[in-house]
C-alpha positions, 0 to 999 in steps of 0.5 A: 500499500502506498505510504502516507507523509508522517504528521507534522507536529506543528502543522497539527498543533495549529491546525484548529483555531484557538476559539475551539480549545474549549470544545476540545477540552470538553470532549478530551476531559470525559475520556482522560477521566473514564479509565481511572474513575471506572478502574477505582470504582470497579476495583478499589471503592465498589468491588461487585455489581455497583462497581462494575456498572460503572465500569462498563459505563466509563468503558462506553465513554472511554471508547464511544466518544473518541469513535464519535468523534472519528465518525464526525470528522472530515478525512484528514483529522481521521486516524490513519492506518496506513502501511510502510514497510520500515514503521512496520518492522519498527512496530515489530522491532520494538513490540519484540524488544519490549516483550523479550524484556517483559518475559526475561524480567518475569522469569528470571526475576520475579516470578519465584517472589511474586504474590499471585494469589490476588490475581489467580483468584479474579481470573477464576472469579471471571471463569478465565482459568479455562483454556478456551475462555483464557485464550479467547479473552487474550486474542481480544486483548492483543488485537481488539482492546490495543486498537481501541487503546492506540485510537483513544490514547494515540489518536484522540488524546494525542491530537486534542492535547495538541490542539490546545496548543501543546508542542509535542515534547509536552505531548508526549509525555502528558499523553502517557501520564494519562494512559498510565494511570488507570493501569496504575490503580490496577497493578496495585489491586494485585500487586505490591508497590515495587512491581506497581512501580515497575510495572507503571514505568513500563506503561509510560515508556510504551505510551511514549514510544507508541505516540512516537511511532504514530507521529513519525509514521502517520499510522497507528499500525506500527504502535498497535502491532508494537502494543498488540506483541506487549499485551501477548507477553503479558497474557504469556506470564498470565498464562504461566500464573495459572499453570502454576 
């Protein structure tokens, strides 16, 4: 497929007039807050039906609002999925490298010392301890959920932060921090402080990397490939925990 030019960060930042910044902030804030509110509700404040309902509603906001904006956007503002060989390879290469680090850290340093009882319990409570359901969930996480997160965080959040007038040197860390926030509470619900900090740092680095890949390539495909491979490594860690 013919490649498209990579995005020009300054052009994107200046593509919308300042009078519309309030509108961008109004649609950005619900998406920024939704994953953290949903996670806190389901895992910390109201475990059970009530918290799960809030969590589901937050997921609708997190994914539904960006998709609605996408459908209403003119073609130049929509996320691009074009493929260029060097950036596809960059996606595979970065994903494989990060996955190798995750698997090496887990199997060589963390698996014996990490208390996984809380994680095993929630996996069983959700019926994911059977192989068919586990690997169906794995396929959704690696392919579907990673794609939705790339659309939301690397397209929607990044472009709205840029439209607010932020340069990409600020957009990258702020977007990654937004992406990381709810992961902190997920990790803290199941693991100790040291693993929560380590995992959160990894999520932040991934967020920065995937934003850079989109920025440089002009496409969500490289970051999606990298993200999917990282999620696969996490699934393999989960499978090894269940096997033990």
